[in-house]
C-alpha positions in Angstrom: 24.3 9.9 16.4 20.7 10.9 17.4 19.8 10.8 13.7 20.9 7.1 13.5 18.7 6.2 16.4 15.7 8.0 14.9 16.2 6.3 11.6 16.4 2.9 13.1 13.4 3.6 15.3 11.4 4.5 12.2 12.6 1.4 10.4 11.7 -0.8 13.4 8.3 0.8 13.6 7.7 0.3 9.9 8.8 -3.3 10.2 6.5 -3.8 13.2 3.6 -2.2 11.3 4.3 -4.5 8.3 4.3 -7.5 10.6 1.0 -6.5 12.2 -0.6 -6.2 8.8 0.7 -9.6 7.8 -0.5 -11.1 11.1 -4.0 -9.7 10.6 -4.1 -11.0 7.0 -2.8 -14.5 7.7 -3.7 -15.5 11.3 -6.9 -17.2 10.3 -5.4 -18.9 7.3 -2.5 -20.2 9.4 -4.8 -21.5 12.1 -7.0 -23.3 9.5 -3.9 -24.9 7.9 -2.7 -26.1 11.3 -6.2 -27.3 12.1 -6.4 -29.2 8.9 -3.1 -30.8 9.5 -3.5 -31.6 13.2 -7.3 -32.1 13.6 -7.4 -30.5 17.0 -8.3 -26.9 17.8 -6.0 -26.5 20.9 -3.0 -27.9 19.1 -3.8 -25.7 16.0 -3.9 -22.6 18.3 -0.6 -23.6 19.9 1.1 -24.2 16.6 -0.3 -21.0 15.1 0.9 -18.9 18.1 4.3 -20.5 18.0 4.6 -19.9 14.2 3.8 -16.2 14.6 6.2 -15.9 17.5 9.0 -17.4 15.4 8.1 -15.2 12.4 8.1 -12.1 14.6 11.4 -13.1 16.1 13.0 -13.3 12.7 11.0 -10.7 10.8 13.9 -8.2 10.4 16.0 -10.9 8.7 13.4 -11.8 6.1 14.0 -11.4 2.4 11.5 -8.7 1.3 11.8 -9.9 -2.3 10.2 -13.3 -1.4 6.6 -13.7 -0.5 5.9 -14.0 3.2 3.0 -16.5 3.0 5.1 -19.6 2.0 7.5 -18.7 4.8 4.6 -18.8 7.3 3.1 -22.0 5.9 6.5 -23.7 6.1 6.8 -22.8 9.7 3.3 -23.9 10.5 3.8 -27.2 8.6 7.1 -27.9 10.4 5.7 -27.2 13.8 2.6 -29.4 13.1 4.8 -32.2 11.9 6.9 -32.0 15.0 3.8 -32.0 17.2 2.4 -35.1 15.4 5.7 -36.9 15.8 5.7 -36.1 19.5 2.2 -37.4 19.9 2.8 -40.4 17.6 -0.9 -40.5 16.7 -2.8 -38.4 14.3 -6.2 -37.1 15.4 -8.9 -36.4 12.9 -10.9 -33.2 12.8 -14.7 -33.0 12.6 -16.3 -31.9 9.3 -17.3 -28.7 11.0 -13.6 -27.7 11.0 -13.6 -27.7 7.2 -14.8 -24.9 5.0 -18.6 -24.9 5.0 -20.6 -25.2 1.8 -23.0 -22.4 2.3 -26.5 -22.3 1.0 -27.9 -19.0 -0.1 -30.0 -17.2 2.4 -33.1 -18.1 0.4 -32.2 -21.8 0.3 -34.8 -24.2 1.7 -33.9 -26.3 4.8 -33.7 -29.3 2.5 -31.0 -27.7 0.3 -29.1 -26.5 3.4 -29.2 -30.0 4.8 -28.0 -31.6 1.6 -25.1 -29.2 1.4 -24.2 -29.8 5.0 -24.2 -33.6 4.4 -22.1 -33.1 1.2 -19.6 -31.0 3.2 -19.3 -33.7 5.8 -18.8 -36.4 3.1 -16.2 -34.2 1.3 -14.2 -33.7 4.5 -14.3 -37.4 5.4 -13.0 -38.1 1.9 -10.3 -35.4 2.1 -9.1 -36.9 5.4 -8.8 -40.3 3.7 -6.4 -39.0 1.1 -2.8 -39.8 1.5 -1.0 -37.1 3.4 1.0 -35.6 0.5 -2.1 -35.4 -1.7 -4.3 -33.9 1.1 -1.6 -31.3 2.0 -1.1 -30.2 -1.6 -4.8 -30.1 -2.3 -5.6 -28.0 0.8 -2.8 -25.6 0.3 -3.9 -25.0 -3.3 -7.7 -25.1 -3.1 -8.4 -23.9 0.4 -5.4 -21.6 1.0 -4.9 -20.4 -2.6 -1.2 -21.0 -2.9 0.5 -21.4 -6.2 2.1 -24.7 -7.2 5.5 -23.2 -6.8 4.7 -22.0 -3.3 3.4 -25.4 -2.3 6.6 -27.0 -3.7 8.7 -24.6 -1.7 6.7 -25.3 1.5 6.7 -29.1 1.1 10.2 -29.4 -0.2 9.1 -31.1 -3.4 9.0 -30.2 -7.1 6.2 -28.3 -8.9 5.7 -31.5 -11.0 5.2 -33.5 -7.8 2.7 -31.0 -6.5 0.8 -31.0 -9.8 0.6 -34.8 -9.7 -0.5 -34.9 -6.1 -3.3 -32.3 -6.7 -4.4 -34.1 -9.8 -4.5 -37.5 -8.1 -6.3 -36.1 -5.1 -9.0 -34.5 -7.3 -9.5 -37.7 -9.3 -9.9 -39.7 -6.1 -12.4 -37.2 -4.6 -14.3 -37.1 -7.9 -14.5 -40.9 -8.0 -15.5 -41.2 -4.3 -18.1 -38.4 -4.4 -19.5 -39.1 -7.9 -22.8 -40.5 -6.7 -23.4 -37.5 -4.4 -22.9 -34.8 -7.1 
C-alpha cells in the first residue's frame, strides 16, 4: 500500500514538473496571443491566467501523444472569444503590442525610426484584416504553429487555414507595397 502512494506521488511530481516546464515555455506566447486577440493588456493577462489554471486543472487527463501547444491556444482562443462576446465590443491594441522590427545596434536613428514606422503600419494593417485571416496569420507567423495545429485550434480545415494565410499575406503585401 505504501508503495502505491509513493509511486503516485512520484507520478504527480513528474506531472507537476512537466506542467511547470510547459508553463515557462508558453506563458509569454499565450499572453501575446491573447493580447493580439483582445487588444487589452489587462484582459490578456486575465485570459492567460485562466487558461493556465484550466490547463493545470486538467493536466493529468491530457493525451501525452498529442502536442500541448494547440490545446493551450484553443483554451486561450475560446476564453478570449467569450470575453469579447461579453464585452460586445472589440478593442484595438497599439502597435507597441505587436512584435517589434528591431534595428541592429549599429543602425542609425533614421533606420530605427523607419523600422518603427513600418512596424506601426504593419500592425495597423494586420488589425484591418478579417478576423479569420488575422488569427490564422498570427498563429502561423508570430506563434509558429503548423497549418494542422491552426486548423485544430480554429475548428477549420487545413485547406481553409492555407487559404486564409495566403489571402492575408496578399492583402498585406498590396497594402504595404509602397513602404517596402
